[in-house]
C-alpha positions in Angstrom: 42.1 -11.2 18.6 38.4 -10.8 18.4 36.1 -13.9 18.4 32.7 -13.1 16.8 30.4 -15.2 14.6 26.8 -16.1 15.1 25.6 -19.3 13.5 21.8 -18.9 13.9 19.3 -16.6 15.4 15.6 -15.7 14.9 13.4 -13.2 16.6 11.2 -16.1 17.8 14.1 -18.1 19.2 14.8 -18.3 22.9 18.6 -18.9 22.4 21.4 -18.4 19.9 23.6 -21.2 18.5 27.1 -19.8 18.3 30.4 -21.0 17.0 33.9 -19.4 17.1 35.7 -17.8 14.3 39.0 -16.1 15.2 39.8 -12.9 13.4 42.6 -10.4 13.2 41.2 -7.0 14.1 41.8 -4.0 11.8 41.7 -0.6 13.4 38.4 1.0 12.6 36.6 3.3 15.0 33.1 2.2 16.2 32.6 5.1 18.5 33.1 5.6 22.2 31.8 2.8 24.3 31.9 2.3 28.1 33.2 -1.3 27.9 35.9 -1.7 25.3 36.4 -5.2 23.8 38.7 -7.3 26.0 41.1 -10.0 24.8 38.8 -13.1 25.1 39.9 -16.4 26.6 40.4 -19.4 24.3 37.0 -20.7 23.3 38.0 -24.2 24.3 38.4 -23.1 28.0 34.9 -21.5 28.2 31.6 -23.2 29.0 29.0 -22.9 26.1 27.0 -20.4 28.1 30.0 -18.2 28.9 31.2 -18.4 25.3 27.8 -17.1 24.0 27.9 -14.3 26.6 31.4 -13.2 25.6 30.5 -13.1 21.9 27.4 -11.0 22.6 29.4 -8.6 24.8 32.1 -8.1 22.1 29.4 -7.4 19.6 27.8 -4.7 21.7 29.8 -1.6 20.4 28.8 -2.5 16.8 25.2 -3.1 17.7 25.1 0.2 19.5 26.6 2.0 16.5 24.2 0.5 13.9 21.0 0.1 15.9 18.1 1.9 14.2 20.2 2.4 11.0 19.2 1.2 7.5 21.5 -1.3 5.9 20.9 -2.2 2.2 22.2 -5.6 1.2 22.5 -6.7 -2.5 22.2 -10.5 -2.5 23.6 -12.5 -5.3 26.5 -14.6 -6.6 27.6 -17.8 -4.8 25.5 -16.9 -1.8 22.4 -17.3 -4.0 23.5 -20.6 -5.5 24.5 -22.5 -2.4 21.8 -23.6 0.0 24.2 -23.4 2.9 25.3 -19.9 2.1 21.8 -18.8 1.4 20.8 -20.0 4.9 23.7 -18.1 6.3 22.6 -14.8 4.6 19.0 -15.3 5.7 20.0 -16.0 9.3 22.4 -13.0 9.3 19.6 -10.7 8.1 17.2 -12.0 10.7 19.8 -11.6 13.5 20.6 -8.0 12.4 16.9 -7.2 12.4 16.5 -8.7 15.9 19.2 -6.5 17.4 17.7 -3.4 16.0 19.2 -2.8 12.6 16.9 -2.1 9.6 18.0 -4.4 6.8 16.7 -4.1 3.2 17.5 -6.9 0.8 17.8 -6.3 -3.0 18.3 -9.2 -5.4 18.6 -10.3 -9.0 18.6 -13.9 -10.1 20.6 -14.5 -13.2 21.2 -18.3 -12.8 17.5 -18.9 -12.1 16.6 -16.9 -15.1 19.0 -18.9 -17.3 17.5 -22.2 -15.8 13.9 -21.2 -16.8 14.9 -19.9 -20.2 16.6 -23.2 -20.9 13.5 -25.2 -19.8 11.4 -23.1 -22.2 13.9 -23.5 -25.0 14.8 -19.8 -25.1 18.5 -19.2 -25.7 20.1 -16.7 -23.3 22.1 -14.1 -25.2 24.7 -11.8 -23.6 26.6 -8.8 -25.1 29.5 -7.2 -23.2 28.4 -9.2 -20.1 24.8 -7.8 -20.2 21.7 -10.0 -20.9 19.9 -9.2 -24.1 16.3 -8.9 -23.0 13.7 -9.1 -25.8 10.0 -9.3 -25.1 9.8 -13.0 -24.5 12.9 -12.9 -22.2 11.5 -9.9 -20.3 8.3 -11.9 -19.6 10.4 -14.8 -18.2 12.6 -12.4 -16.2 9.5 -10.9 -14.5 8.0 -14.3 -13.8 11.2 -15.6 -12.3 12.4 -12.6 -10.3 9.0 -11.3 -9.1 7.0 -14.5 -8.9 9.6 -17.1 -7.8 12.9 -15.8 -6.5 11.4 -12.9 -4.5 8.7 -15.0 -2.9 11.1 -17.8 -2.1 13.4 -15.3 -0.2 10.4 -13.8 1.6 9.3 -17.3 2.7 12.8 -18.2 3.9 13.1 -15.0 6.0 9.6 -15.6 7.5 10.6 -19.1 8.3 13.7 -17.9 10.1 11.6 -15.8 12.4 11.5 -12.3 11.0 8.7 -10.8 8.8 9.6 -10.0 5.2 7.6 -8.2 2.5 8.4 -8.8 -1.2 8.4 -5.9 -3.7 9.4 -5.2 -7.2 10.3 -1.7 -8.4 6.8 -1.4 -9.8 5.1 -1.7 -6.4 4.1 1.6 -5.0 6.1 3.2 -7.8 9.2 2.4 -5.8 11.5 2.6 -8.9 10.8 4.3 -12.2 12.9 2.8 -15.0 14.1 4.2 -18.3 15.7 2.5 -21.2 19.5 1.8 -21.2 21.5 3.9 -23.7 22.3 0.6 -25.3 18.6 -0.4 -25.6 18.9 -0.9 -29.4 21.3 -3.8 -28.7 20.1 -5.0 -25.3 16.3 -4.7 -25.6 14.4 -4.2 -22.3 17.5 -3.6 -20.1 16.9 -0.5 -18.1 18.4 2.0 -15.7 17.0 3.8 -12.6 15.4 7.1 -13.5 13.8 7.8 -10.1 13.4 6.2 -6.7 10.4 7.0 -4.4 11.0 5.2 -1.1 7.6 6.3 0.4 6.3 2.7 0.3 9.4 1.4 2.1 9.7 3.8 4.9 6.7 2.7 7.0 7.6 -1.0 6.4 11.2 -0.4 7.7 10.0 1.6 10.6 7.6 -1.2 11.6 10.3 -3.8 11.7 9.6 -5.5 8.4 12.4 -6.6 6.1 11.7 -5.4 2.6 12.9 -7.8 -0.2 13.2 -5.9 -3.5 13.7 -7.4 -6.9 15.4 -5.5 -9.7 12.4 -5.3 -12.1 10.8 -1.9 -12.7 8.6 -0.2 -15.2 8.9 3.1 -17.1 6.2 5.8 -16.9 4.3 4.0 -19.7 4.2 0.7 -17.8 6.8 -1.1 -19.8 8.8 -3.5 -17.5 12.6 -3.4 -17.6 15.3 -5.7 -16.2 17.8 -3.5 -14.2 21.1 -4.5 -12.7 20.6 -5.4 -9.1 23.8 -3.6 -7.9 22.5 -0.4 -9.4 19.1 -0.8 -7.8 20.7 -1.5 -4.4 22.9 1.6 -4.7 20.0 3.9 -5.7 17.8 2.6 -3.0 20.5 3.0 -0.4 20.9 6.7 -1.4 17.1 7.3 -1.4 16.8 5.7 2.0 19.8 7.6 3.4 21.2 4.3 4.4 24.2 3.9 6.8 25.7 1.1 4.7 25.4 -0.4 1.3 26.8 -4.0 1.1 27.3 -5.9 -2.2 27.7 -9.6 -1.8 30.0 -10.9 -4.5 32.1 -13.9 -5.6 35.4 -12.3 -4.9 37.3 -11.3 -1.7 36.8 -7.6 -2.5 39.1 -5.0 -4.2 42.6 -6.3 -4.7 45.7 -4.1 -4.8 47.1 -6.7 -7.3 44.4 -8.4 -9.4 46.6 -11.5 -9.6 47.3 -11.8 -5.9 44.2 -12.8 -3.9 46.1 -12.0 -0.7 46.4 -8.3 -1.6 42.9 -7.4 -0.3 42.3 -3.7 0.3 40.4 -3.6 3.6 39.4 0.1 3.5 39.7 2.8 0.8 38.3 6.2 0.1 36.7 7.4 -3.1 39.7 9.3 -4.3 42.0 6.3 -4.0 39.6 3.8 -5.6 39.1 6.1 -8.6 42.9 6.3 -8.9 43.0 2.5 -8.9 40.4 2.4 -11.7 42.4 5.0 -13.7 45.5 2.9 -13.3 43.8 -0.3 -14.5 44.1 -2.0 -11.1 40.3 -2.5 -11.0 38.8 -4.0 -14.1 36.1 -6.4 -15.5 33.0 -7.0 -13.4 34.4 -5.1 -10.5 34.2 -1.7 -12.3 30.3 -1.4 -12.3 30.2 -2.5 -8.6 32.8 0.1 -7.6 31.0 2.8 -9.7 27.7 1.8 -7.9 29.4 2.2 -4.5 30.9 5.6 -5.5 27.6 6.9 -6.8 25.8 5.9 -3.6 28.5 7.5 -1.4 28.2 10.7 -3.4 24.5 10.7 -2.6 24.9 10.5 1.1 25.4 6.8 2.0 28.0 6.6 4.8 29.9 3.6 3.7 29.7 1.0 0.9 31.3 -2.4 1.1 32.1 -5.1 -1.5 32.3 -8.4 0.5 33.0 -12.0 -0.1 29.6 -13.8 -0.2 31.4 -17.2 -0.4 32.4 -16.8 3.3 29.7 -18.0 5.7 28.1 -15.2 7.8 30.0 -12.6 5.8 27.3 -10.0 6.6 27.9 -10.4 10.4 31.7 -10.3 9.8 31.3 -7.0 7.9 28.9 -5.3 10.3 29.6 -6.7 13.8 33.4 -7.0 13.7 36.4 -4.7 12.9 37.9 -7.3 10.6 35.1 -7.1 8.0 34.6 -9.5 5.1 35.9 -7.5 2.1 36.6 -3.9 1.1 34.9 -0.9 2.7 34.7 2.3 0.6 34.3 5.6 2.4 33.5 9.1 1.2 
C-alpha cells in the first residue's frame, strides 16, 4: 500500500499540512531510483512529523521523474464549481510548481458564462452539445473568460504562494483560431489553426504558472470561443509537454459504460480507438479521447483523463502509481 496525499503547500510556506489517503498501487514504472518505496507503517502509529517525512520520501521517485517537465492541466467540470475542489486544484498546482514541475493551466468556464448570460437576459443556446455563439454571446464569453474567470484563477494561485500570469489565446499570438466547419450553425465557435508558444516558454522557464483561457482570434482579429480541451491538447503538443491532464466529472474511461467500477487505469492509442469503434466510448468522452490521441500523436508522452471530483486528483495522478483516472499512452 502507498500512502500519499498532500493537503496544502505553497512556495512561501515553511511547512506542509498533510493527511493520509491509502491507495492500492498499480504497476507503472517511474524509473530507476536508489531508494524504492517501502511499505509504510500505519499512519496512526506515526508522529505528525514522521508521517510528513514518510510521505515526502515516498513521493521522491515521482518528483525526480517529472522535475523540470511541463505538465498541461485542463481545469473544468466539478472542480470549477466547488470552492473546496477549486482550492484543492490550486494547491496541487502550487505544490507541483514548488517541487520543480512546470504546470500550465488551461480553462474554460461554461457555468460562469451561462450565469452572466442569464443576468443579461440572453438565452444560452446549444446544438449537439456545443454553445451557439453569436456576436452578443461572444462578447460576453470574452468578458467572462478573459476578464473574470482567468483573473480569478491567477489571483487564487498568487494567494496560494506561486506566481501566475493570465493569458488568452490572443496574447502574444499564442493561438490563432479559425472558424469551425459548423460555423454557419454555431457562429463564433472556433478551432485551433496554429499555436506559437514563444510567449509561454520564458514564463515557464522562469517559474511562472501560465493560466490560459480558451478565447483566441483569427488572423483578421475576430475572437472565437474554442473548446478548452482542444486548446489544452494543442498547447501540450506545442510545448512538447510530458503530460496532458484533463479534469472531468467522470472516473475516466470505463470498460463498461454502465459499470462505474470498470475503470480502465491505463490504455494505449490502439486499444482506445478500438473501444471507440466498438461503441464502448461515447457521448462527451469522445472529444476528450480524441483530444488526448491527437496530442500523443504530436509528441506528448502521456495523456490522462482524471476524476476532478476527487480531492487532490492532480497529486494522485502525478505523484502516485495509483493515479486518479485513465492514462493513455502512445
